[in-house]
PDBQT receptor file of N, H, CA, C and O in Angstrom, charges set to zero:
ATOM      1  N   MET A   1      13.480 -31.480  56.798  1.00  0.00    +0.000 N 
ATOM      2  CA  MET A   1      12.828 -32.768  56.799  1.00  0.00    +0.000 C 
ATOM      3  C   MET A   1      13.895 -33.838  56.520  1.00  0.00    +0.000 C 
ATOM      4  O   MET A   1      14.673 -33.707  55.576  1.00  0.00    +0.000 OA
ATOM      5  N   PRO A   2      13.929 -34.884  57.334  1.00  0.00    +0.000 N 
ATOM      6  CA  PRO A   2      14.918 -35.930  57.100  1.00  0.00    +0.000 C 
ATOM      7  C   PRO A   2      14.594 -36.727  55.840  1.00  0.00    +0.000 C 
ATOM      8  O   PRO A   2      13.438 -36.835  55.429  1.00  0.00    +0.000 OA
ATOM      9  N   ARG A   3      15.639 -37.276  55.244  1.00  0.00    +0.000 N 
ATOM     10  H   ARG A   3      16.578 -37.188  55.578  1.00  0.00    +0.000 HD
ATOM     11  CA  ARG A   3      15.447 -38.087  54.042  1.00  0.00    +0.000 C 
ATOM     12  C   ARG A   3      14.874 -39.445  54.402  1.00  0.00    +0.000 C 
ATOM     13  O   ARG A   3      15.166 -39.990  55.467  1.00  0.00    +0.000 OA
ATOM     14  N   ARG A   4      14.059 -39.985  53.512  1.00  0.00    +0.000 N 
ATOM     15  H   ARG A   4      13.822 -39.542  52.648  1.00  0.00    +0.000 HD
ATOM     16  CA  ARG A   4      13.498 -41.318  53.707  1.00  0.00    +0.000 C 
ATOM     17  C   ARG A   4      14.527 -42.373  53.310  1.00  0.00    +0.000 C 
ATOM     18  O   ARG A   4      15.444 -42.099  52.536  1.00  0.00    +0.000 OA
ATOM     19  N   LYS A   5      14.368 -43.568  53.844  1.00  0.00    +0.000 N 
ATOM     20  H   LYS A   5      13.623 -43.791  54.473  1.00  0.00    +0.000 HD
ATOM     21  CA  LYS A   5      15.205 -44.683  53.441  1.00  0.00    +0.000 C 
ATOM     22  C   LYS A   5      14.925 -45.003  51.980  1.00  0.00    +0.000 C 
ATOM     23  O   LYS A   5      13.836 -44.719  51.481  1.00  0.00    +0.000 OA
ATOM     24  N   LEU A   6      15.887 -45.585  51.299  1.00  0.00    +0.000 N 
ATOM     25  H   LEU A   6      16.772 -45.815  51.704  1.00  0.00    +0.000 HD
ATOM     26  CA  LEU A   6      15.714 -45.894  49.885  1.00  0.00    +0.000 C 
ATOM     27  C   LEU A   6      14.511 -46.800  49.643  1.00  0.00    +0.000 C 
ATOM     28  O   LEU A   6      13.842 -46.666  48.618  1.00  0.00    +0.000 OA
ATOM     29  N   SER A   7      14.223 -47.709  50.555  1.00  0.00    +0.000 N 
ATOM     30  H   SER A   7      14.766 -47.817  51.388  1.00  0.00    +0.000 HD
ATOM     31  CA  SER A   7      13.090 -48.610  50.371  1.00  0.00    +0.000 C 
ATOM     32  C   SER A   7      11.754 -47.892  50.512  1.00  0.00    +0.000 C 
ATOM     33  O   SER A   7      10.741 -48.400  50.030  1.00  0.00    +0.000 OA
ATOM     34  N   ASN A   8      11.718 -46.726  51.158  1.00  0.00    +0.000 N 
ATOM     35  H   ASN A   8      12.540 -46.313  51.549  1.00  0.00    +0.000 HD
ATOM     36  CA  ASN A   8      10.477 -45.974  51.380  1.00  0.00    +0.000 C 
ATOM     37  C   ASN A   8      10.393 -44.707  50.534  1.00  0.00    +0.000 C 
ATOM     38  O   ASN A   8       9.529 -43.868  50.788  1.00  0.00    +0.000 OA
ATOM     39  N   ARG A   9      11.242 -44.545  49.558  1.00  0.00    +0.000 N 
ATOM     40  H   ARG A   9      11.944 -45.226  49.351  1.00  0.00    +0.000 HD
ATOM     41  CA  ARG A   9      11.305 -43.300  48.802  1.00  0.00    +0.000 C 
ATOM     42  C   ARG A   9      10.037 -43.021  47.993  1.00  0.00    +0.000 C 
ATOM     43  O   ARG A   9       9.732 -41.863  47.710  1.00  0.00    +0.000 OA
ATOM     44  N   ASP A  10       9.299 -44.061  47.620  1.00  0.00    +0.000 N 
ATOM     45  H   ASP A  10       9.546 -45.002  47.850  1.00  0.00    +0.000 HD
ATOM     46  CA  ASP A  10       8.081 -43.875  46.823  1.00  0.00    +0.000 C 
ATOM     47  C   ASP A  10       6.858 -43.588  47.678  1.00  0.00    +0.000 C 
ATOM     48  O   ASP A  10       5.787 -43.319  47.134  1.00  0.00    +0.000 OA
ATOM     49  N   ILE A  11       6.980 -43.635  48.982  1.00  0.00    +0.000 N 
ATOM     50  H   ILE A  11       7.850 -43.853  49.424  1.00  0.00    +0.000 HD
ATOM     51  CA  ILE A  11       5.847 -43.390  49.874  1.00  0.00    +0.000 C 
ATOM     52  C   ILE A  11       5.722 -41.890  50.115  1.00  0.00    +0.000 C 
ATOM     53  O   ILE A  11       6.693 -41.242  50.508  1.00  0.00    +0.000 OA
ATOM     54  N   ARG A  12       4.528 -41.331  49.880  1.00  0.00    +0.000 N 
ATOM     55  H   ARG A  12       3.740 -41.857  49.561  1.00  0.00    +0.000 HD
ATOM     56  CA  ARG A  12       4.286 -39.894  50.026  1.00  0.00    +0.000 C 
ATOM     57  C   ARG A  12       3.023 -39.669  50.837  1.00  0.00    +0.000 C 
ATOM     58  O   ARG A  12       2.168 -40.551  50.917  1.00  0.00    +0.000 OA
ATOM     59  N   ASN A  13       2.903 -38.500  51.434  1.00  0.00    +0.000 N 
ATOM     60  H   ASN A  13       3.598 -37.784  51.369  1.00  0.00    +0.000 HD
ATOM     61  CA  ASN A  13       1.716 -38.124  52.192  1.00  0.00    +0.000 C 
ATOM     62  C   ASN A  13       0.865 -37.161  51.378  1.00  0.00    +0.000 C 
ATOM     63  O   ASN A  13       1.387 -36.320  50.646  1.00  0.00    +0.000 OA
ATOM     64  N   ILE A  14      -0.445 -37.293  51.513  1.00  0.00    +0.000 N 
ATOM     65  H   ILE A  14      -0.869 -37.976  52.108  1.00  0.00    +0.000 HD
ATOM     66  CA  ILE A  14      -1.359 -36.331  50.911  1.00  0.00    +0.000 C 
ATOM     67  C   ILE A  14      -1.511 -35.188  51.906  1.00  0.00    +0.000 C 
ATOM     68  O   ILE A  14      -1.758 -35.415  53.091  1.00  0.00    +0.000 OA
ATOM     69  N   GLN A  15      -1.364 -33.966  51.422  1.00  0.00    +0.000 N 
ATOM     70  H   GLN A  15      -1.163 -33.782  50.460  1.00  0.00    +0.000 HD
ATOM     71  CA  GLN A  15      -1.454 -32.789  52.276  1.00  0.00    +0.000 C 
ATOM     72  C   GLN A  15      -2.556 -31.877  51.767  1.00  0.00    +0.000 C 
ATOM     73  O   GLN A  15      -2.958 -31.967  50.607  1.00  0.00    +0.000 OA
ATOM     74  N   LYS A  16      -3.046 -30.995  52.636  1.00  0.00    +0.000 N 
ATOM     75  H   LYS A  16      -2.719 -30.921  53.579  1.00  0.00    +0.000 HD
ATOM     76  CA  LYS A  16      -4.118 -30.069  52.273  1.00  0.00    +0.000 C 
ATOM     77  C   LYS A  16      -3.712 -28.659  52.670  1.00  0.00    +0.000 C 
ATOM     78  O   LYS A  16      -3.196 -28.426  53.763  1.00  0.00    +0.000 OA
ATOM     79  N   SER A  17      -3.956 -27.727  51.763  1.00  0.00    +0.000 N 
ATOM     80  H   SER A  17      -4.375 -27.916  50.875  1.00  0.00    +0.000 HD
ATOM     81  CA  SER A  17      -3.655 -26.329  52.027  1.00  0.00    +0.000 C 
ATOM     82  C   SER A  17      -4.719 -25.474  51.360  1.00  0.00    +0.000 C 
ATOM     83  O   SER A  17      -4.868 -25.518  50.139  1.00  0.00    +0.000 OA
ATOM     84  N   HIS A  18      -5.460 -24.699  52.138  1.00  0.00    +0.000 N 
ATOM     85  H   HIS A  18      -5.339 -24.664  53.130  1.00  0.00    +0.000 HD
ATOM     86  CA  HIS A  18      -6.491 -23.784  51.622  1.00  0.00    +0.000 C 
ATOM     87  C   HIS A  18      -7.509 -24.504  50.745  1.00  0.00    +0.000 C 
ATOM     88  O   HIS A  18      -7.924 -23.970  49.717  1.00  0.00    +0.000 OA
ATOM     89  N   GLY A  19      -7.914 -25.708  51.138  1.00  0.00    +0.000 N 
ATOM     90  H   GLY A  19      -7.576 -26.142  51.974  1.00  0.00    +0.000 HD
ATOM     91  CA  GLY A  19      -8.949 -26.431  50.406  1.00  0.00    +0.000 C 
ATOM     92  C   GLY A  19      -8.456 -27.216  49.209  1.00  0.00    +0.000 C 
ATOM     93  O   GLY A  19      -9.262 -27.831  48.511  1.00  0.00    +0.000 OA
ATOM     94  N   THR A  20      -7.144 -27.217  48.946  1.00  0.00    +0.000 N 
ATOM     95  H   THR A  20      -6.489 -26.718  49.514  1.00  0.00    +0.000 HD
ATOM     96  CA  THR A  20      -6.571 -27.953  47.827  1.00  0.00    +0.000 C 
ATOM     97  C   THR A  20      -5.678 -29.064  48.355  1.00  0.00    +0.000 C 
ATOM     98  O   THR A  20      -4.860 -28.845  49.248  1.00  0.00    +0.000 OA
ATOM     99  N   TYR A  21      -5.838 -30.245  47.804  1.00  0.00    +0.000 N 
ATOM    100  H   TYR A  21      -6.503 -30.423  47.078  1.00  0.00    +0.000 HD
ATOM    101  CA  TYR A  21      -4.987 -31.365  48.185  1.00  0.00    +0.000 C 
ATOM    102  C   TYR A  21      -3.784 -31.418  47.254  1.00  0.00    +0.000 C 
ATOM    103  O   TYR A  21      -3.893 -31.108  46.068  1.00  0.00    +0.000 OA
ATOM    104  N   TYR A  22      -2.640 -31.812  47.797  1.00  0.00    +0.000 N 
ATOM    105  H   TYR A  22      -2.551 -32.064  48.761  1.00  0.00    +0.000 HD
ATOM    106  CA  TYR A  22      -1.459 -31.948  46.958  1.00  0.00    +0.000 C 
ATOM    107  C   TYR A  22      -0.554 -33.050  47.476  1.00  0.00    +0.000 C 
ATOM    108  O   TYR A  22      -0.642 -33.467  48.631  1.00  0.00    +0.000 OA
ATOM    109  N   ILE A  23       0.315 -33.505  46.593  1.00  0.00    +0.000 N 
ATOM    110  H   ILE A  23       0.387 -33.166  45.655  1.00  0.00    +0.000 HD
ATOM    111  CA  ILE A  23       1.283 -34.550  46.911  1.00  0.00    +0.000 C 
ATOM    112  C   ILE A  23       2.584 -34.192  46.213  1.00  0.00    +0.000 C 
ATOM    113  O   ILE A  23       2.571 -33.700  45.085  1.00  0.00    +0.000 OA
ATOM    114  N   SER A  24       3.689 -34.431  46.867  1.00  0.00    +0.000 N 
ATOM    115  H   SER A  24       3.699 -34.831  47.784  1.00  0.00    +0.000 HD
ATOM    116  CA  SER A  24       4.972 -34.120  46.253  1.00  0.00    +0.000 C 
ATOM    117  C   SER A  24       5.426 -35.300  45.396  1.00  0.00    +0.000 C 
ATOM    118  O   SER A  24       5.166 -36.458  45.725  1.00  0.00    +0.000 OA
ATOM    119  N   ILE A  25       6.102 -34.991  44.299  1.00  0.00    +0.000 N 
ATOM    120  H   ILE A  25       6.313 -34.051  44.031  1.00  0.00    +0.000 HD
ATOM    121  CA  ILE A  25       6.615 -36.009  43.381  1.00  0.00    +0.000 C 
ATOM    122  C   ILE A  25       8.125 -36.041  43.530  1.00  0.00    +0.000 C 
ATOM    123  O   ILE A  25       8.752 -34.981  43.544  1.00  0.00    +0.000 OA
ATOM    124  N   PRO A  26       8.732 -37.208  43.642  1.00  0.00    +0.000 N 
ATOM    125  CA  PRO A  26      10.183 -37.293  43.798  1.00  0.00    +0.000 C 
ATOM    126  C   PRO A  26      10.920 -36.595  42.651  1.00  0.00    +0.000 C 
ATOM    127  O   PRO A  26      10.507 -36.684  41.495  1.00  0.00    +0.000 OA
ATOM    128  N   ILE A  27      11.998 -35.909  42.974  1.00  0.00    +0.000 N 
ATOM    129  H   ILE A  27      12.334 -35.836  43.913  1.00  0.00    +0.000 HD
ATOM    130  CA  ILE A  27      12.767 -35.152  41.983  1.00  0.00    +0.000 C 
ATOM    131  C   ILE A  27      13.311 -36.060  40.888  1.00  0.00    +0.000 C 
ATOM    132  O   ILE A  27      13.446 -35.629  39.743  1.00  0.00    +0.000 OA
ATOM    133  N   GLU A  28      13.625 -37.309  41.220  1.00  0.00    +0.000 N 
ATOM    134  H   GLU A  28      13.515 -37.659  42.150  1.00  0.00    +0.000 HD
ATOM    135  CA  GLU A  28      14.138 -38.225  40.206  1.00  0.00    +0.000 C 
ATOM    136  C   GLU A  28      13.105 -38.469  39.113  1.00  0.00    +0.000 C 
ATOM    137  O   GLU A  28      13.451 -38.550  37.934  1.00  0.00    +0.000 OA
ATOM    138  N   ILE A  29      11.831 -38.585  39.503  1.00  0.00    +0.000 N 
ATOM    139  H   ILE A  29      11.550 -38.519  40.460  1.00  0.00    +0.000 HD
ATOM    140  CA  ILE A  29      10.762 -38.791  38.522  1.00  0.00    +0.000 C 
ATOM    141  C   ILE A  29      10.579 -37.540  37.671  1.00  0.00    +0.000 C 
ATOM    142  O   ILE A  29      10.410 -37.638  36.456  1.00  0.00    +0.000 OA
ATOM    143  N   MET A  30      10.612 -36.366  38.297  1.00  0.00    +0.000 N 
ATOM    144  H   MET A  30      10.750 -36.286  39.284  1.00  0.00    +0.000 HD
ATOM    145  CA  MET A  30      10.474 -35.109  37.558  1.00  0.00    +0.000 C 
ATOM    146  C   MET A  30      11.591 -34.977  36.520  1.00  0.00    +0.000 C 
ATOM    147  O   MET A  30      11.335 -34.577  35.385  1.00  0.00    +0.000 OA
ATOM    148  N   ARG A  31      12.804 -35.305  36.894  1.00  0.00    +0.000 N 
ATOM    149  H   ARG A  31      13.012 -35.630  37.817  1.00  0.00    +0.000 HD
ATOM    150  CA  ARG A  31      13.940 -35.208  35.966  1.00  0.00    +0.000 C 
ATOM    151  C   ARG A  31      13.817 -36.224  34.840  1.00  0.00    +0.000 C 
ATOM    152  O   ARG A  31      14.068 -35.897  33.680  1.00  0.00    +0.000 OA
ATOM    153  N   ASP A  32      13.428 -37.469  35.176  1.00  0.00    +0.000 N 
ATOM    154  H   ASP A  32      13.225 -37.734  36.119  1.00  0.00    +0.000 HD
ATOM    155  CA  ASP A  32      13.293 -38.504  34.151  1.00  0.00    +0.000 C 
ATOM    156  C   ASP A  32      12.232 -38.141  33.113  1.00  0.00    +0.000 C 
ATOM    157  O   ASP A  32      12.407 -38.417  31.927  1.00  0.00    +0.000 OA
ATOM    158  N   LEU A  33      11.129 -37.521  33.554  1.00  0.00    +0.000 N 
ATOM    159  H   LEU A  33      10.987 -37.297  34.518  1.00  0.00    +0.000 HD
ATOM    160  CA  LEU A  33      10.052 -37.136  32.646  1.00  0.00    +0.000 C 
ATOM    161  C   LEU A  33      10.331 -35.821  31.932  1.00  0.00    +0.000 C 
ATOM    162  O   LEU A  33       9.669 -35.495  30.947  1.00  0.00    +0.000 OA
ATOM    163  N   GLY A  34      11.306 -35.066  32.422  1.00  0.00    +0.000 N 
ATOM    164  H   GLY A  34      11.844 -35.331  33.222  1.00  0.00    +0.000 HD
ATOM    165  CA  GLY A  34      11.613 -33.771  31.819  1.00  0.00    +0.000 C 
ATOM    166  C   GLY A  34      10.588 -32.707  32.157  1.00  0.00    +0.000 C 
ATOM    167  O   GLY A  34      10.442 -31.733  31.419  1.00  0.00    +0.000 OA
ATOM    168  N   TRP A  35       9.864 -32.880  33.279  1.00  0.00    +0.000 N 
ATOM    169  H   TRP A  35       9.982 -33.671  33.879  1.00  0.00    +0.000 HD
ATOM    170  CA  TRP A  35       8.847 -31.925  33.682  1.00  0.00    +0.000 C 
ATOM    171  C   TRP A  35       9.479 -30.765  34.425  1.00  0.00    +0.000 C 
ATOM    172  O   TRP A  35      10.523 -30.914  35.060  1.00  0.00    +0.000 OA
ATOM    173  N   LYS A  36       8.840 -29.605  34.342  1.00  0.00    +0.000 N 
ATOM    174  H   LYS A  36       7.992 -29.484  33.826  1.00  0.00    +0.000 HD
ATOM    175  CA  LYS A  36       9.316 -28.384  34.992  1.00  0.00    +0.000 C 
ATOM    176  C   LYS A  36       8.265 -27.856  35.955  1.00  0.00    +0.000 C 
ATOM    177  O   LYS A  36       7.109 -28.279  35.927  1.00  0.00    +0.000 OA
ATOM    178  N   GLU A  37       8.676 -26.936  36.797  1.00  0.00    +0.000 N 
ATOM    179  H   GLU A  37       9.614 -26.592  36.820  1.00  0.00    +0.000 HD
ATOM    180  CA  GLU A  37       7.756 -26.298  37.732  1.00  0.00    +0.000 C 
ATOM    181  C   GLU A  37       6.681 -25.530  36.950  1.00  0.00    +0.000 C 
ATOM    182  O   GLU A  37       6.979 -24.887  35.943  1.00  0.00    +0.000 OA
ATOM    183  N   ARG A  38       5.447 -25.603  37.416  1.00  0.00    +0.000 N 
ATOM    184  H   ARG A  38       5.205 -26.126  38.234  1.00  0.00    +0.000 HD
ATOM    185  CA  ARG A  38       4.284 -24.936  36.830  1.00  0.00    +0.000 C 
ATOM    186  C   ARG A  38       3.873 -25.496  35.467  1.00  0.00    +0.000 C 
ATOM    187  O   ARG A  38       3.075 -24.872  34.769  1.00  0.00    +0.000 OA
ATOM    188  N   GLN A  39       4.392 -26.641  35.081  1.00  0.00    +0.000 N 
ATOM    189  H   GLN A  39       5.041 -27.148  35.649  1.00  0.00    +0.000 HD
ATOM    190  CA  GLN A  39       3.987 -27.274  33.836  1.00  0.00    +0.000 C 
ATOM    191  C   GLN A  39       2.567 -27.809  33.991  1.00  0.00    +0.000 C 
ATOM    192  O   GLN A  39       2.203 -28.302  35.059  1.00  0.00    +0.000 OA
ATOM    193  N   LYS A  40       1.772 -27.715  32.945  1.00  0.00    +0.000 N 
ATOM    194  H   LYS A  40       2.067 -27.314  32.078  1.00  0.00    +0.000 HD
ATOM    195  CA  LYS A  40       0.409 -28.230  32.998  1.00  0.00    +0.000 C 
ATOM    196  C   LYS A  40       0.434 -29.740  32.816  1.00  0.00    +0.000 C 
ATOM    197  O   LYS A  40       1.127 -30.266  31.945  1.00  0.00    +0.000 OA
ATOM    198  N   VAL A  41      -0.336 -30.427  33.657  1.00  0.00    +0.000 N 
ATOM    199  H   VAL A  41      -0.899 -30.000  34.364  1.00  0.00    +0.000 HD
ATOM    200  CA  VAL A  41      -0.456 -31.881  33.567  1.00  0.00    +0.000 C 
ATOM    201  C   VAL A  41      -1.932 -32.259  33.600  1.00  0.00    +0.000 C 
ATOM    202  O   VAL A  41      -2.776 -31.480  34.041  1.00  0.00    +0.000 OA
ATOM    203  N   ARG A  42      -2.223 -33.442  33.138  1.00  0.00    +0.000 N 
ATOM    204  H   ARG A  42      -1.536 -34.075  32.780  1.00  0.00    +0.000 HD
ATOM    205  CA  ARG A  42      -3.589 -33.967  33.134  1.00  0.00    +0.000 C 
ATOM    206  C   ARG A  42      -3.706 -35.007  34.239  1.00  0.00    +0.000 C 
ATOM    207  O   ARG A  42      -2.855 -35.890  34.346  1.00  0.00    +0.000 OA
ATOM    208  N   VAL A  43      -4.742 -34.915  35.059  1.00  0.00    +0.000 N 
ATOM    209  H   VAL A  43      -5.433 -34.198  34.973  1.00  0.00    +0.000 HD
ATOM    210  CA  VAL A  43      -4.984 -35.862  36.141  1.00  0.00    +0.000 C 
ATOM    211  C   VAL A  43      -6.320 -36.541  35.879  1.00  0.00    +0.000 C 
ATOM    212  O   VAL A  43      -7.338 -35.873  35.699  1.00  0.00    +0.000 OA
ATOM    213  N   ARG A  44      -6.313 -37.886  35.858  1.00  0.00    +0.000 N 
ATOM    214  H   ARG A  44      -5.486 -38.429  36.004  1.00  0.00    +0.000 HD
ATOM    215  CA  ARG A  44      -7.551 -38.610  35.632  1.00  0.00    +0.000 C 
ATOM    216  C   ARG A  44      -7.567 -39.883  36.466  1.00  0.00    +0.000 C 
ATOM    217  O   ARG A  44      -6.526 -40.393  36.880  1.00  0.00    +0.000 OA
ATOM    218  N   ARG A  45      -8.767 -40.375  36.698  1.00  0.00    +0.000 N 
ATOM    219  H   ARG A  45      -9.613 -39.961  36.362  1.00  0.00    +0.000 HD
ATOM    220  CA  ARG A  45      -8.940 -41.605  37.475  1.00  0.00    +0.000 C 
ATOM    221  C   ARG A  45      -8.829 -42.822  36.579  1.00  0.00    +0.000 C 
ATOM    222  O   ARG A  45      -9.201 -42.802  35.406  1.00  0.00    +0.000 OA
ATOM    223  N   SER A  46      -8.302 -43.882  37.175  1.00  0.00    +0.000 N 
ATOM    224  H   SER A  46      -8.000 -43.898  38.128  1.00  0.00    +0.000 HD
ATOM    225  CA  SER A  46      -8.236 -45.173  36.510  1.00  0.00    +0.000 C 
ATOM    226  C   SER A  46      -8.738 -46.207  37.504  1.00  0.00    +0.000 C 
ATOM    227  O   SER A  46      -7.988 -46.653  38.372  1.00  0.00    +0.000 OA
ATOM    228  N   GLY A  47      -9.978 -46.582  37.384  1.00  0.00    +0.000 N 
ATOM    229  H   GLY A  47     -10.587 -46.220  36.679  1.00  0.00    +0.000 HD
ATOM    230  CA  GLY A  47     -10.571 -47.495  38.350  1.00  0.00    +0.000 C 
ATOM    231  C   GLY A  47     -10.971 -46.748  39.607  1.00  0.00    +0.000 C 
ATOM    232  O   GLY A  47     -11.176 -45.534  39.580  1.00  0.00    +0.000 OA
ATOM    233  N   LYS A  48     -11.084 -47.484  40.719  1.00  0.00    +0.000 N 
ATOM    234  H   LYS A  48     -10.918 -48.470  40.741  1.00  0.00    +0.000 HD
ATOM    235  CA  LYS A  48     -11.533 -46.866  41.959  1.00  0.00    +0.000 C 
ATOM    236  C   LYS A  48     -10.402 -46.293  42.802  1.00  0.00    +0.000 C 
ATOM    237  O   LYS A  48     -10.628 -45.349  43.559  1.00  0.00    +0.000 OA
ATOM    238  N   LYS A  49      -9.186 -46.838  42.694  1.00  0.00    +0.000 N 
ATOM    239  H   LYS A  49      -9.003 -47.605  42.080  1.00  0.00    +0.000 HD
ATOM    240  CA  LYS A  49      -8.125 -46.441  43.614  1.00  0.00    +0.000 C 
ATOM    241  C   LYS A  49      -6.838 -46.002  42.929  1.00  0.00    +0.000 C 
ATOM    242  O   LYS A  49      -5.777 -46.024  43.553  1.00  0.00    +0.000 OA
ATOM    243  N   LYS A  50      -6.905 -45.608  41.678  1.00  0.00    +0.000 N 
ATOM    244  H   LYS A  50      -7.767 -45.590  41.172  1.00  0.00    +0.000 HD
ATOM    245  CA  LYS A  50      -5.704 -45.166  40.977  1.00  0.00    +0.000 C 
ATOM    246  C   LYS A  50      -5.961 -43.845  40.272  1.00  0.00    +0.000 C 
ATOM    247  O   LYS A  50      -7.077 -43.564  39.834  1.00  0.00    +0.000 OA
ATOM    248  N   ILE A  51      -4.916 -43.041  40.170  1.00  0.00    +0.000 N 
ATOM    249  H   ILE A  51      -4.009 -43.269  40.526  1.00  0.00    +0.000 HD
ATOM    250  CA  ILE A  51      -4.960 -41.837  39.341  1.00  0.00    +0.000 C 
ATOM    251  C   ILE A  51      -3.785 -41.894  38.374  1.00  0.00    +0.000 C 
ATOM    252  O   ILE A  51      -2.755 -42.506  38.658  1.00  0.00    +0.000 OA
ATOM    253  N   ILE A  52      -3.956 -41.258  37.245  1.00  0.00    +0.000 N 
ATOM    254  H   ILE A  52      -4.792 -40.761  37.014  1.00  0.00    +0.000 HD
ATOM    255  CA  ILE A  52      -2.908 -41.192  36.236  1.00  0.00    +0.000 C 
ATOM    256  C   ILE A  52      -2.597 -39.717  36.002  1.00  0.00    +0.000 C 
ATOM    257  O   ILE A  52      -3.496 -38.921  35.732  1.00  0.00    +0.000 OA
ATOM    258  N   ILE A  53      -1.333 -39.365  36.106  1.00  0.00    +0.000 N 
ATOM    259  H   ILE A  53      -0.603 -40.012  36.326  1.00  0.00    +0.000 HD
ATOM    260  CA  ILE A  53      -0.875 -38.000  35.858  1.00  0.00    +0.000 C 
ATOM    261  C   ILE A  53      -0.031 -38.037  34.593  1.00  0.00    +0.000 C 
ATOM    262  O   ILE A  53       0.977 -38.742  34.542  1.00  0.00    +0.000 OA
ATOM    263  N   SER A  54      -0.430 -37.288  33.574  1.00  0.00    +0.000 N 
ATOM    264  H   SER A  54      -1.249 -36.716  33.615  1.00  0.00    +0.000 HD
ATOM    265  CA  SER A  54       0.306 -37.279  32.318  1.00  0.00    +0.000 C 
ATOM    266  C   SER A  54       0.491 -35.842  31.847  1.00  0.00    +0.000 C 
ATOM    267  O   SER A  54      -0.173 -34.920  32.320  1.00  0.00    +0.000 OA
ATOM    268  N   ASP A  55       1.408 -35.680  30.906  1.00  0.00    +0.000 N 
ATOM    269  H   ASP A  55       1.948 -36.429  30.522  1.00  0.00    +0.000 HD
ATOM    270  CA  ASP A  55       1.683 -34.372  30.343  1.00  0.00    +0.000 C 
ATOM    271  C   ASP A  55       0.431 -33.857  29.638  1.00  0.00    +0.000 C 
ATOM    272  O   ASP A  55      -0.261 -34.619  28.963  1.00  0.00    +0.000 OA
ATOM    273  N   TRP A  56       0.142 -32.565  29.793  1.00  0.00    +0.000 N 
ATOM    274  H   TRP A  56       0.705 -31.946  30.341  1.00  0.00    +0.000 HD
ATOM    275  CA  TRP A  56      -1.009 -31.954  29.150  1.00  0.00    +0.000 C 
ATOM    276  C   TRP A  56      -0.649 -31.624  27.715  1.00  0.00    +0.000 C 
ATOM    277  O   TRP A  56       0.341 -30.943  27.451  1.00  0.00    +0.000 OA
ATOM    278  N   GLU A  57      -1.455 -32.109  26.799  1.00  0.00    +0.000 N 
ATOM    279  H   GLU A  57      -2.260 -32.663  27.014  1.00  0.00    +0.000 HD
ATOM    280  CA  GLU A  57      -1.228 -31.836  25.373  1.00  0.00    +0.000 C 
ATOM    281  C   GLU A  57      -2.412 -31.063  24.827  1.00  0.00    +0.000 C 
ATOM    282  O   GLU A  57      -3.562 -31.368  25.143  1.00  0.00    +0.000 OA
ATOM    283  N   GLN A  58      -2.133 -30.077  24.017  1.00  0.00    +0.000 N 
ATOM    284  H   GLN A  58      -1.199 -29.829  23.760  1.00  0.00    +0.000 HD
ATOM    285  CA  GLN A  58      -3.198 -29.243  23.449  1.00  0.00    +0.000 C 
ATOM    286  C   GLN A  58      -3.921 -29.949  22.349  1.00  0.00    +0.000 C 
ATOM    287  O   GLN A  58      -4.848 -29.390  21.761  1.00  0.00    +0.000 OA
TER     288      GLN A  58
């Protein structure tokens, strides 16, 4: 897959596989947050058109 221009790096596509929707997160954001593969996260809605993804805390 070709790399996106720097001005379009935050633009992502929603994809579907086996009934589950997913979106890729830029590696720079993953590194800045210190998140790892298979880490549990919390997904919640904020208003009608926003979602918030945060670290899952017990």
